[in-house]
C-alpha positions as CSV (number, residue, x, y, z in Angstrom):
1,X,24.5,100.0,-108.3
2,X,27.5,102.4,-107.4
3,X,27.2,106.0,-109.0
4,X,29.3,109.0,-108.5
5,X,28.8,112.5,-108.7
6,X,31.6,114.9,-110.0
7,X,32.0,118.5,-111.0
8,X,34.0,121.7,-110.3
9,X,33.7,123.5,-106.7
10,X,30.1,124.4,-105.8
11,X,28.5,122.9,-108.3
12,X,26.1,121.0,-106.1
13,X,27.4,117.1,-106.0
14,X,26.8,116.7,-102.4
15,X,23.5,118.0,-102.1
16,X,22.3,115.9,-105.0
17,X,23.7,113.3,-103.8
18,X,22.2,113.3,-100.8
19,X,18.6,114.3,-102.3
20,X,19.2,111.0,-104.2
21,X,19.9,108.8,-101.5
22,X,16.1,107.6,-100.6
23,X,15.5,107.2,-104.0
24,X,18.2,104.8,-104.8
25,X,18.1,103.1,-101.3
26,X,21.8,103.5,-101.6
27,X,24.5,104.5,-98.8
28,X,26.7,107.1,-99.4
29,X,30.3,108.1,-99.5
30,X,30.9,112.1,-98.9
31,X,34.4,113.3,-99.6
32,X,35.7,114.8,-96.6
33,X,37.4,117.7,-96.9
34,X,37.2,119.5,-93.5
35,X,39.8,117.5,-92.0
36,X,42.2,118.9,-94.5
37,X,44.8,120.9,-91.7
38,X,46.1,122.4,-94.8
39,X,43.3,123.9,-96.6
40,X,42.6,126.9,-95.1
41,X,46.3,127.9,-96.1
42,X,46.1,126.5,-99.5
43,X,43.4,128.8,-100.3
44,X,45.7,131.7,-99.0
45,X,48.6,130.8,-100.2
46,X,48.5,128.0,-102.8
47,X,51.8,127.4,-103.9
48,X,53.9,126.9,-100.4
49,X,50.7,124.6,-99.2
50,X,49.8,122.8,-102.4
51,X,51.9,119.7,-102.1
52,X,51.0,119.2,-98.3
53,X,47.5,119.8,-99.2
54,X,47.5,117.1,-102.0
55,X,49.1,114.7,-100.5
56,X,46.7,114.8,-97.6
57,X,43.6,114.4,-99.7
58,X,45.0,111.8,-101.6
59,X,45.9,109.5,-98.4
60,X,42.2,110.3,-97.3
61,X,40.5,109.5,-100.6
62,X,41.7,106.4,-100.7
63,X,41.0,104.8,-97.4
64,X,37.4,106.0,-98.0
65,X,37.7,104.7,-101.3
66,X,38.7,101.1,-100.1
67,X,35.9,100.7,-97.8
68,X,33.5,101.9,-100.9
69,X,34.9,98.7,-102.8
70,X,33.9,96.4,-99.5
71,X,30.5,97.7,-99.6
72,X,30.2,97.2,-103.5
73,X,31.4,93.6,-103.4
74,X,28.7,93.0,-101.0
75,X,26.1,94.6,-104.1
76,X,24.7,97.5,-101.5
77,X,23.7,100.3,-103.5
78,X,26.5,103.3,-103.1
79,X,26.2,106.9,-104.3
80,X,29.6,109.1,-103.7
81,X,29.9,112.6,-103.8
82,X,33.3,112.4,-105.7
83,X,35.8,110.1,-108.2
84,X,39.4,109.0,-107.1
85,X,40.3,110.6,-110.3
86,X,39.4,113.5,-109.1
87,X,42.3,114.1,-106.9
88,X,44.8,114.3,-109.8
89,X,42.6,116.5,-111.8
90,X,43.4,118.8,-108.8
91,X,47.1,118.0,-108.5
92,X,47.2,118.9,-112.1
93,X,46.2,122.5,-111.5
94,X,48.6,122.9,-107.9
95,X,51.2,120.8,-108.9
96,X,54.2,121.3,-110.9
97,X,57.6,119.5,-111.4
98,X,59.1,117.5,-109.2
99,X,56.3,117.8,-106.7
100,X,53.6,116.4,-109.1
101,X,56.0,113.7,-110.5
102,X,56.0,112.1,-107.2
103,X,52.6,112.5,-106.9
104,X,51.8,110.9,-110.1
105,X,53.8,108.3,-108.5
106,X,52.1,107.8,-105.6
107,X,48.7,108.4,-107.0
108,X,48.8,105.7,-109.6
109,X,50.0,102.9,-107.4
110,X,46.8,103.7,-105.1
111,X,44.6,104.2,-108.0
112,X,45.0,100.2,-109.1
113,X,43.4,99.5,-106.0
114,X,40.3,101.4,-106.2
115,X,36.7,100.4,-107.9
116,X,35.9,102.8,-110.1
117,X,32.0,103.1,-110.4
118,X,29.7,102.3,-112.7
119,X,28.6,105.5,-114.1
120,X,29.6,109.0,-113.2
121,X,27.0,112.1,-113.3
122,X,28.9,115.2,-114.1
123,X,27.5,118.2,-113.5
124,X,28.4,121.6,-115.3
125,X,28.1,125.0,-114.8
126,X,29.4,128.2,-116.0
127,X,32.5,129.6,-114.2
128,X,30.5,133.0,-113.2
129,X,27.9,130.3,-111.6
130,X,30.1,128.7,-109.7
131,X,31.4,131.9,-107.9
132,X,27.7,132.9,-107.0
133,X,27.2,129.5,-105.6
134,X,30.6,129.4,-103.6
135,X,29.2,132.2,-102.3
136,X,26.2,132.1,-101.3
137,X,27.6,129.0,-99.2
138,X,29.7,131.0,-97.8
139,X,32.2,129.0,-96.5
140,X,35.0,130.8,-94.7
141,X,38.2,129.1,-96.8
142,X,36.5,129.4,-99.8
143,X,36.4,133.0,-99.2
144,X,39.6,134.1,-100.9
145,X,39.3,132.0,-103.9
146,X,40.1,133.4,-106.6
147,X,37.9,133.2,-109.9
148,X,40.8,132.3,-112.0
149,X,41.8,129.3,-110.3
150,X,37.7,127.7,-110.3
151,X,38.1,129.1,-114.0
152,X,41.0,126.5,-114.3
153,X,39.4,123.6,-112.3
154,X,36.5,123.8,-114.6
155,X,38.4,123.9,-117.7
156,X,40.6,120.9,-116.5
157,X,37.0,119.1,-115.6
158,X,35.7,119.7,-119.3
159,X,38.4,118.4,-120.6
160,X,38.8,115.4,-118.9
161,X,35.0,114.4,-118.5
162,X,33.9,116.0,-122.1
163,X,37.0,115.0,-124.4
164,X,39.8,112.6,-123.1
165,X,39.5,109.0,-123.5
166,X,39.5,106.3,-122.1
167,X,37.5,106.2,-118.8
168,X,36.5,103.6,-116.7
169,X,33.3,104.8,-116.5
170,X,29.9,105.6,-118.6
171,X,29.5,109.7,-118.1
172,X,26.3,111.4,-117.8
173,X,26.5,115.0,-118.4
174,X,24.3,117.2,-117.0
175,X,24.0,121.3,-117.4
176,X,22.9,122.8,-113.9
177,X,23.2,126.1,-115.1
178,X,18.9,126.1,-114.6
179,X,18.7,123.3,-113.3
180,X,17.1,123.3,-109.6
181,X,16.8,120.3,-108.2
182,X,16.9,121.5,-104.6
183,X,13.3,123.5,-104.7
184,X,12.1,121.6,-108.1
185,X,10.9,118.4,-107.7
186,X,10.0,117.8,-111.2
187,X,13.4,118.7,-112.0
188,X,15.0,116.4,-109.3
189,X,13.0,113.8,-110.4
190,X,14.1,114.0,-114.6
191,X,17.7,113.6,-113.1
192,X,16.9,110.6,-111.2
193,X,15.3,108.9,-114.5
194,X,18.1,110.6,-116.2
195,X,20.6,108.2,-114.2
196,X,18.1,105.2,-113.9
197,X,18.1,105.2,-117.7
198,X,22.0,105.6,-118.0
199,X,22.1,102.6,-115.7
200,X,19.3,100.6,-116.9
201,X,17.4,100.5,-113.8
202,X,13.7,100.4,-114.0
203,X,11.6,102.4,-113.3
204,X,12.1,105.6,-115.4
205,X,10.9,108.0,-117.7
206,X,12.4,108.7,-121.3
207,X,13.9,112.1,-121.7
208,X,11.3,114.9,-122.3
209,X,12.0,118.4,-122.4
210,X,11.8,120.0,-118.6
């Protein structure tokens, strides 16, 4: 079993991955983003630092995803809080022209060696809710984030996970607007059941209204 949790910045991916770890007795593969030396500069001047930031993330995520391939091959359950394809979504939003073309050449070469998850759990929320959650966690390098940037990412995620075909995995879409799996154990259990049902891992309860 290998599933990934996806969604825009601030939607709650890492939190959910941590909460589900014990239920699925799985290893966690969490995105390492704070080690990127260009990240803070990027949020201050996206045009100037976009390519450096994106290439660093691409190589970092590639090396981490390659390690996960070994775990999956050994049959060890794995939960990730991102997919490798996420990197290309951000590149499409941040890069243009020759830089974007060069990025895609590197990305496509590396993507061939990545093991896709069995399922992607796509967490959705409105841009206003995302901005509220980003403000509440108050990471220093996120304080200068513009609403227009998050909104553009939100639209890109919606297009990729809800419209574009084909994809190398199944998608379970969950609206988190009013879903509090952090404080409400019943909501967390409902999410777990939906994932089990999508992966056909027993036991799970059939879909019931929250």
